[in-house]
KOLVORO-786075 format. One record per residue: residue in one letter; y, z, x of N, C-alpha, C in turn. Coordinates in Angstrom, 3 decimals, m for minus. Each point is the difference from the previous one (the first is absolute). Layout:
residues N
<site><code>a</code><n_v>Y</n_v><n_w>Z</n_w><n_u>X</n_u><ca_v>Y</ca_v><ca_w>Z</ca_w><ca_u>X</ca_u><c_v>Y</c_v><c_w>Z</c_w><c_u>X</c_u></site>
...
END
This chain:
residues 70
<site><code>m</code><n_v>71.439</n_v><n_w>92.957</n_w><n_u>112.683</n_u><ca_v>m0.489</ca_v><ca_w>0.874</ca_w><ca_u>m1.048</ca_u><c_v>m1.281</c_v><c_w>m0.597</c_w><c_u>m0.581</c_u></site>
<site><code>w</code><n_v>m1.039</n_v><n_w>0.801</n_w><n_u>m0.133</n_u><ca_v>m1.298</ca_v><ca_w>m0.501</ca_w><ca_u>m0.434</ca_u><c_v>0.022</c_v><c_w>m0.456</c_w><c_u>m1.445</c_u></site>
<site><code>l</code><n_v>0.820</n_v><n_w>0.616</n_w><n_u>m0.854</n_u><ca_v>0.056</ca_v><ca_w>m0.401</ca_w><ca_u>m1.402</ca_u><c_v>0.578</c_v><c_w>m1.410</c_w><c_u>m0.145</c_u></site>
<site><code>k</code><n_v>1.040</n_v><n_w>m0.282</n_w><n_u>0.765</n_u><ca_v>0.608</ca_v><ca_w>m1.330</ca_w><ca_u>m0.046</ca_u><c_v>m0.975</c_v><c_w>m1.057</c_w><c_u>0.507</c_u></site>
<site><code>s</code><n_v>m0.721</n_v><n_w>0.296</n_w><n_u>1.060</n_u><ca_v>m0.955</ca_v><ca_w>m0.978</ca_w><ca_u>0.527</ca_u><c_v>m1.172</c_v><c_w>m0.194</c_w><c_u>m0.955</c_u></site>
<site><code>m</code><n_v>m0.355</n_v><n_w>1.052</n_w><n_u>m0.760</n_u><ca_v>m1.088</ca_v><ca_w>m0.112</ca_w><ca_u>m0.964</ca_u><c_v>0.393</c_v><c_w>m0.909</c_w><c_u>m1.172</c_u></site>
<site><code>l</code><n_v>1.273</n_v><n_w>m0.010</n_w><n_u>m0.363</n_u><ca_v>0.462</ca_v><ca_w>m0.771</ca_w><ca_u>m1.150</ca_u><c_v>0.465</c_v><c_w>m1.407</c_w><c_u>0.358</c_u></site>
<site><code>q</code><n_v>m0.010</n_v><n_w>m0.344</n_w><n_u>1.286</n_u><ca_v>0.458</ca_v><ca_w>m1.318</ca_w><ca_u>0.424</ca_u><c_v>m1.028</c_v><c_w>m1.074</c_w><c_u>m0.299</c_u></site>
<site><code>d</code><n_v>0.514</n_v><n_w>m1.182</n_w><n_u>m0.272</n_u><ca_v>m0.842</ca_v><ca_w>m1.158</ca_w><ca_u>m0.243</ca_u><c_v>m0.583</c_v><c_w>m0.471</c_w><c_u>1.327</c_u></site>
<site><code>g</code><n_v>m1.198</n_v><n_w>m0.544</n_w><n_u>m0.049</n_u><ca_v>m0.655</ca_v><ca_w>m0.442</ca_w><ca_u>1.219</ca_u><c_v>0.537</c_v><c_w>m1.301</c_w><c_u>0.559</c_u></site>
<site><code>h</code><n_v>0.750</n_v><n_w>m0.761</n_w><n_u>m0.796</n_u><ca_v>0.446</ca_v><ca_w>m1.321</ca_w><ca_u>0.443</ca_u><c_v>1.330</c_v><c_w>0.055</c_w><c_u>0.747</c_u></site>
<site><code>d</code><n_v>1.021</n_v><n_w>0.588</n_w><n_u>m0.605</n_u><ca_v>1.310</ca_v><ca_w>m0.034</ca_w><ca_u>0.645</ca_u><c_v>0.588</c_v><c_w>1.381</c_w><c_u>0.270</c_u></site>
<site><code>g</code><n_v>m0.714</n_v><n_w>1.058</n_w><n_u>m0.301</n_u><ca_v>0.452</ca_v><ca_w>1.341</ca_w><ca_u>0.325</ca_u><c_v>0.962</c_v><c_w>0.629</c_w><c_u>m0.984</c_u></site>
<site><code>s</code><n_v>0.263</n_v><n_w>m0.649</n_w><n_u>m1.134</n_u><ca_v>0.888</ca_v><ca_w>0.585</ca_w><ca_u>m1.000</ca_u><c_v>m0.794</c_v><c_w>0.956</c_w><c_u>m0.892</c_u></site>
<site><code>i</code><n_v>0.713</n_v><n_w>0.842</n_w><n_u>m0.722</n_u><ca_v>m0.647</ca_v><ca_w>0.953</ca_w><ca_u>m0.899</ca_u><c_v>m0.579</c_v><c_w>m0.759</c_w><c_u>m1.188</c_u></site>
<site><code>s</code><n_v>m1.282</n_v><n_w>0.206</n_w><n_u>m0.281</n_u><ca_v>m0.694</ca_v><ca_w>m0.703</ca_w><ca_u>m1.070</ca_u><c_v>0.110</c_v><c_w>0.784</c_w><c_u>m1.300</c_u></site>
<site><code>s</code><n_v>0.466</n_v><n_w>m0.651</n_w><n_u>m1.051</n_u><ca_v>0.134</ca_v><ca_w>0.679</ca_w><ca_u>m1.287</ca_u><c_v>m1.366</c_v><c_w>0.368</c_w><c_u>m0.577</c_u></site>
<site><code>k</code><n_v>m1.019</n_v><n_w>m0.817</n_w><n_u>0.269</n_u><ca_v>m1.358</ca_v><ca_w>0.340</ca_w><ca_u>m0.460</ca_u><c_v>m0.465</c_v><c_w>1.308</c_w><c_u>0.614</c_u></site>
<site><code>r</code><n_v>0.254</n_v><n_w>0.180</n_w><n_u>1.265</n_u><ca_v>m0.432</ca_v><ca_w>1.216</ca_w><ca_u>0.673</ca_u><c_v>0.798</c_v><c_w>1.216</c_w><c_u>m0.457</c_u></site>
<site><code>v</code><n_v>1.283</n_v><n_w>m0.181</n_w><n_u>m0.258</n_u><ca_v>0.830</ca_v><ca_w>1.115</ca_w><ca_u>m0.470</ca_u><c_v>m0.450</c_v><c_w>0.443</c_w><c_u>m1.379</c_u></site>
<site><code>i</code><n_v>m0.220</n_v><n_w>m0.950</n_w><n_u>m0.908</n_u><ca_v>m0.431</ca_v><ca_w>0.330</ca_w><ca_u>m1.359</ca_u><c_v>m1.377</c_v><c_w>0.645</c_w><c_u>0.021</c_u></site>
<site><code>t</code><n_v>m0.901</n_v><n_w>m0.509</n_w><n_u>0.835</n_u><ca_v>m1.334</ca_v><ca_w>0.578</ca_w><ca_u>0.112</ca_u><c_v>0.069</c_v><c_w>1.421</c_w><c_u>0.539</c_u></site>
<site><code>f</code><n_v>0.829</n_v><n_w>0.233</n_w><n_u>0.993</n_u><ca_v>0.138</ca_v><ca_w>1.331</ca_w><ca_u>0.576</ca_u><c_v>0.578</c_v><c_w>0.987</c_w><c_u>m1.009</c_u></site>
<site><code>l</code><n_v>1.022</n_v><n_w>m0.426</n_w><n_u>m0.751</n_u><ca_v>0.586</ca_v><ca_w>0.871</ca_w><ca_u>m1.021</ca_u><c_v>m0.996</c_v><c_w>0.299</c_w><c_u>m1.116</c_u></site>
<site><code>a</code><n_v>m0.766</n_v><n_w>m1.002</n_w><n_u>m0.417</n_u><ca_v>m1.016</ca_v><ca_w>0.222</ca_w><ca_u>m1.028</ca_u><c_v>m1.083</c_v><c_w>0.943</c_w><c_u>0.509</c_u></site>
<site><code>f</code><n_v>m0.356</n_v><n_w>m0.109</n_w><n_u>1.279</n_u><ca_v>m0.968</ca_v><ca_w>0.921</ca_w><ca_u>0.587</ca_u><c_v>0.527</c_v><c_w>1.431</c_w><c_u>m0.007</c_u></site>
<site><code>l</code><n_v>1.276</n_v><n_w>0.179</n_w><n_u>0.347</n_u><ca_v>0.583</ca_v><ca_w>1.340</ca_w><ca_u>m0.013</ca_u><c_v>0.008</c_v><c_w>0.586</c_w><c_u>m1.409</c_u></site>
<site><code>l</code><n_v>0.300</n_v><n_w>m0.833</n_w><n_u>m1.000</n_u><ca_v>m0.018</ca_v><ca_w>0.478</ca_w><ca_u>m1.381</ca_u><c_v>m1.408</c_v><c_w>0.381</c_w><c_u>m0.440</c_u></site>
<site><code>c</code><n_v>m0.995</n_v><n_w>m0.790</n_w><n_u>0.387</n_u><ca_v>m1.396</ca_v><ca_w>0.331</ca_w><ca_u>m0.330</ca_u><c_v>m0.425</c_v><c_w>1.291</c_w><c_u>0.688</c_u></site>
<site><code>a</code><n_v>0.390</n_v><n_w>0.166</n_w><n_u>1.254</n_u><ca_v>m0.350</ca_v><ca_w>1.215</ca_w><ca_u>0.724</ca_u><c_v>0.655</c_v><c_w>1.218</c_w><c_u>m0.646</c_u></site>
<site><code>g</code><n_v>1.265</n_v><n_w>m0.136</n_w><n_u>m0.376</n_u><ca_v>0.693</ca_v><ca_w>1.099</ca_w><ca_u>m0.664</ca_u><c_v>m0.619</c_v><c_w>0.338</c_w><c_u>m1.342</c_u></site>
<site><code>a</code><n_v>m0.387</n_v><n_w>m1.011</n_w><n_u>m0.754</n_u><ca_v>m0.640</ca_v><ca_w>0.236</ca_w><ca_u>m1.299</ca_u><c_v>m1.359</c_v><c_w>0.663</c_w><c_u>0.186</c_u></site>
<site><code>f</code><n_v>m0.733</n_v><n_w>m0.421</n_w><n_u>1.004</n_u><ca_v>m1.309</ca_v><ca_w>0.602</ca_w><ca_u>0.252</ca_u><c_v>0.137</c_v><c_w>1.472</c_w><c_u>0.385</c_u></site>
<site><code>i</code><n_v>0.979</n_v><n_w>0.292</n_w><n_u>0.834</n_u><ca_v>0.228</ca_v><ca_w>1.390</ca_w><ca_u>0.405</ca_u><c_v>0.408</c_v><c_w>0.840</c_w><c_u>m1.205</c_u></site>
<site><code>s</code><n_v>0.851</n_v><n_w>m0.546</n_w><n_u>m0.868</n_u><ca_v>0.415</ca_v><ca_w>0.765</ca_w><ca_u>m1.175</ca_u><c_v>m1.165</c_v><c_w>0.184</c_w><c_u>m0.978</c_u></site>
<site><code>m</code><n_v>m0.942</n_v><n_w>m0.962</n_w><n_u>m0.050</n_u><ca_v>m1.180</ca_v><ca_w>0.172</ca_w><ca_u>m0.853</ca_u><c_v>m0.890</c_v><c_w>1.125</c_w><c_u>0.517</c_u></site>
<site><code>v</code><n_v>m0.059</n_v><n_w>0.163</n_w><n_u>1.321</n_u><ca_v>m0.797</ca_v><ca_w>1.073</ca_w><ca_u>0.582</ca_u><c_v>0.535</c_v><c_w>1.356</c_w><c_u>m0.452</c_u></site>
<site><code>y</code><n_v>1.320</n_v><n_w>0.107</n_w><n_u>m0.135</n_u><ca_v>0.614</ca_v><ca_w>1.260</ca_w><ca_u>m0.413</ca_u><c_v>0.070</c_v><c_w>0.164</c_w><c_u>m1.514</c_u></site>
<site><code>g</code><n_v>m0.626</n_v><n_w>m0.897</n_w><n_u>m0.757</n_u><ca_v>m0.117</ca_v><ca_w>0.169</ca_w><ca_u>m1.436</ca_u><c_v>1.065</c_v><c_w>m0.652</c_w><c_u>m0.847</c_u></site>
<site><code>h</code><n_v>0.889</n_v><n_w>m0.779</n_w><n_u>0.578</n_u><ca_v>1.011</ca_v><ca_w>m0.705</ca_w><ca_u>m0.778</ca_u><c_v>m0.606</c_v><c_w>m1.278</c_w><c_u>m0.579</c_u></site>
<site><code>p</code><n_v>0.157</n_v><n_w>m0.218</n_w><n_u>m1.290</n_u><ca_v>m0.602</ca_v><ca_w>m1.210</ca_w><ca_u>m0.591</ca_u><c_v>0.780</c_v><c_w>m1.258</c_w><c_u>0.398</c_u></site>
<site><code>i</code><n_v>m0.728</n_v><n_w>m1.041</n_w><n_u>0.332</n_u><ca_v>0.569</ca_v><ca_w>m1.301</ca_w><ca_u>0.360</ca_u><c_v>m0.601</c_v><c_w>m1.028</c_w><c_u>m0.942</c_u></site>
<site><code>d</code><n_v>0.836</n_v><n_w>m0.911</n_w><n_u>m0.505</n_u><ca_v>m0.504</ca_v><ca_w>m1.073</ca_w><ca_u>m0.862</ca_u><c_v>m0.883</c_v><c_w>m0.922</c_w><c_u>0.850</c_u></site>
<site><code>t</code><n_v>m1.238</n_v><n_w>m0.142</n_w><n_u>m0.395</n_u><ca_v>m0.945</ca_v><ca_w>m0.776</ca_w><ca_u>0.808</ca_u><c_v>0.349</c_v><c_w>m1.473</c_w><c_u>0.054</c_u></site>
<site><code>k</code><n_v>0.628</n_v><n_w>m0.526</n_w><n_u>m1.043</n_u><ca_v>0.377</ca_v><ca_w>m1.419</ca_w><ca_u>0.026</ca_u><c_v>1.063</c_v><c_w>m0.264</c_w><c_u>1.053</c_u></site>
<site><code>i</code><n_v>0.944</n_v><n_w>0.897</n_w><n_u>0.141</n_u><ca_v>1.039</ca_v><ca_w>m0.168</ca_w><ca_u>1.022</ca_u><c_v>m0.604</c_v><c_w>0.160</c_w><c_u>1.392</c_u></site>
<site><code>f</code><n_v>m0.869</n_v><n_w>0.987</n_w><n_u>0.167</n_u><ca_v>m0.644</ca_v><ca_w>0.200</ca_w><ca_u>1.297</ca_u><c_v>m0.842</c_v><c_w>m1.212</c_w><c_u>0.376</c_u></site>
<site><code>d</code><n_v>m0.768</n_v><n_w>m0.529</n_w><n_u>m0.949</n_u><ca_v>m0.819</ca_v><ca_w>m1.184</ca_w><ca_u>0.269</ca_u><c_v>0.864</c_v><c_w>m1.207</c_w><c_u>0.344</c_u></site>
<site><code>s</code><n_v>1.122</n_v><n_w>m0.158</n_w><n_u>m0.682</n_u><ca_v>0.896</ca_v><ca_w>m1.123</ca_w><ca_u>0.285</ca_u><c_v>0.536</c_v><c_w>0.074</c_w><c_u>1.422</c_u></site>
<site><code>m</code><n_v>0.419</n_v><n_w>1.191</n_w><n_u>0.427</n_u><ca_v>0.504</ca_v><ca_w>0.148</ca_w><ca_u>1.359</ca_u><c_v>m1.123</c_v><c_w>m0.221</c_w><c_u>1.016</c_u></site>
<site><code>m</code><n_v>m1.202</n_v><n_w>0.432</n_w><n_u>m0.342</n_u><ca_v>m1.134</ca_v><ca_w>m0.212</ca_w><ca_u>0.894</ca_u><c_v>m0.297</c_v><c_w>m1.497</c_w><c_u>0.157</c_u></site>
<site><code>y</code><n_v>0.087</n_v><n_w>m0.755</n_w><n_u>m1.079</n_u><ca_v>m0.226</ca_v><ca_w>m1.444</ca_w><ca_u>0.078</ca_u><c_v>1.076</c_v><c_w>m0.690</c_w><c_u>0.826</c_u></site>
<site><code>i</code><n_v>1.238</n_v><n_w>0.488</n_w><n_u>m0.068</n_u><ca_v>1.068</ca_v><ca_w>m0.557</ca_w><ca_u>0.831</ca_u><c_v>m0.314</c_v><c_w>0.242</c_w><c_u>1.475</c_u></site>
<site><code>v</code><n_v>m0.490</n_v><n_w>1.181</n_w><n_u>0.324</n_u><ca_v>m0.362</ca_v><ca_w>0.313</ca_w><ca_u>1.389</ca_u><c_v>m1.149</c_v><c_w>m0.889</c_w><c_u>0.463</c_u></site>
<site><code>i</code><n_v>m1.024</n_v><n_w>m0.152</n_w><n_u>m0.834</n_u><ca_v>m1.157</ca_v><ca_w>m0.820</ca_w><ca_u>0.376</ca_u><c_v>0.409</c_v><c_w>m1.457</c_w><c_u>0.209</c_u></site>
<site><code>a</code><n_v>0.796</n_v><n_w>m0.536</n_w><n_u>m0.915</n_u><ca_v>0.445</ca_v><ca_w>m1.389</ca_w><ca_u>0.131</ca_u><c_v>0.900</c_v><c_w>m0.171</c_w><c_u>1.219</c_u></site>
<site><code>g</code><n_v>0.897</n_v><n_w>0.936</n_w><n_u>0.226</n_u><ca_v>0.897</ca_v><ca_w>m0.093</ca_w><ca_u>1.155</ca_u><c_v>m0.755</c_v><c_w>0.046</c_w><c_u>1.310</c_u></site>
<site><code>l</code><n_v>m0.988</n_v><n_w>0.870</n_w><n_u>0.091</n_u><ca_v>m0.802</ca_v><ca_w>0.057</ca_w><ca_u>1.222</ca_u><c_v>m0.813</c_v><c_w>m1.275</c_w><c_u>0.187</c_u></site>
<site><code>g</code><n_v>m0.494</n_v><n_w>m0.562</n_w><n_u>m1.101</n_u><ca_v>m0.748</ca_v><ca_w>m1.250</ca_w><ca_u>0.088</ca_u><c_v>0.858</c_v><c_w>m1.158</c_w><c_u>0.461</c_u></site>
<site><code>f</code><n_v>1.215</n_v><n_w>m0.097</n_w><n_u>m0.549</n_u><ca_v>0.900</ca_v><ca_w>m1.085</ca_w><ca_u>0.412</ca_u><c_v>0.447</c_v><c_w>0.172</c_w><c_u>1.441</c_u></site>
<site><code>t</code><n_v>0.249</n_v><n_w>1.239</n_w><n_u>0.392</n_u><ca_v>0.411</ca_v><ca_w>0.244</ca_w><ca_u>1.384</ca_u><c_v>m1.132</c_v><c_w>m0.329</c_w><c_u>0.969</c_u></site>
<site><code>a</code><n_v>m1.224</n_v><n_w>0.352</n_w><n_u>m0.359</n_u><ca_v>m1.134</ca_v><ca_w>m0.322</ca_w><ca_u>0.864</ca_u><c_v>m0.257</c_v><c_w>m1.499</c_w><c_u>0.052</c_u></site>
<site><code>s</code><n_v>0.238</n_v><n_w>m0.698</n_w><n_u>m1.108</n_u><ca_v>m0.224</ca_v><ca_w>m1.443</ca_w><ca_u>m0.007</ca_u><c_v>1.008</c_v><c_w>m0.745</c_w><c_u>0.868</c_u></site>
<site><code>e</code><n_v>1.154</n_v><n_w>0.611</n_w><n_u>0.290</n_u><ca_v>0.983</ca_v><ca_w>m0.630</ca_w><ca_u>0.887</ca_u><c_v>m0.571</c_v><c_w>m0.187</c_w><c_u>1.400</c_u></site>
<site><code>k</code><n_v>m0.901</n_v><n_w>0.858</n_w><n_u>0.409</n_u><ca_v>m0.584</ca_v><ca_w>m0.084</ca_w><ca_u>1.336</ca_u><c_v>m0.866</c_v><c_w>m1.257</c_w><c_u>0.148</c_u></site>
<site><code>f</code><n_v>m0.535</n_v><n_w>m0.509</n_w><n_u>m1.116</n_u><ca_v>m0.897</ca_v><ca_w>m1.140</ca_w><ca_u>0.053</ca_u><c_v>0.680</c_v><c_w>m1.316</c_w><c_u>m0.373</c_u></site>
<site><code>s</code><n_v>1.273</n_v><n_w>0.052</n_w><n_u>m0.391</n_u><ca_v>0.686</ca_v><ca_w>m1.222</ca_w><ca_u>m0.407</ca_u><c_v>0.499</c_v><c_w>m0.753</c_w><c_u>1.238</c_u></site>
<site><code>k</code><n_v>0.278</n_v><n_w>m1.291</n_w><n_u>m0.196</n_u><ca_v>0.504</ca_v><ca_w>m0.818</ca_w><ca_u>1.100</ca_u><c_v>1.418</c_v><c_w>0.404</c_w><c_u>0.345</c_u></site>
<site><code>k</code><n_v>0.267</n_v><n_w>0.088</n_w><n_u>1.285</n_u><ca_v>1.363</ca_v><ca_w>0.317</ca_w><ca_u>0.467</ca_u><c_v>0.662</c_v><c_w>m1.308</c_w><c_u>0.394</c_u></site>
<site><code>e</code><n_v>1.191</n_v><n_w>m0.166</n_w><n_u>m0.504</n_u><ca_v>0.728</ca_v><ca_w>m1.261</ca_w><ca_u>0.258</ca_u><c_v>0.881</c_v><c_w>0.121</c_w><c_u>1.213</c_u></site>
END
């Protein structure tokens, strides 16, 4: 399944909690953005917080590619 392989850690193949949390935060941001398009008000502080979680999660996940593997 492509979703499981996307969420797996690069070192030992287990599901990474960082990737799961980042993916869920991305889905929430996408849902909030879609609801804003249809005119539903969204608290900008909550949306910004979820966006920062996505940005940090993607940064940490990308930095794993450059870290030393033991």
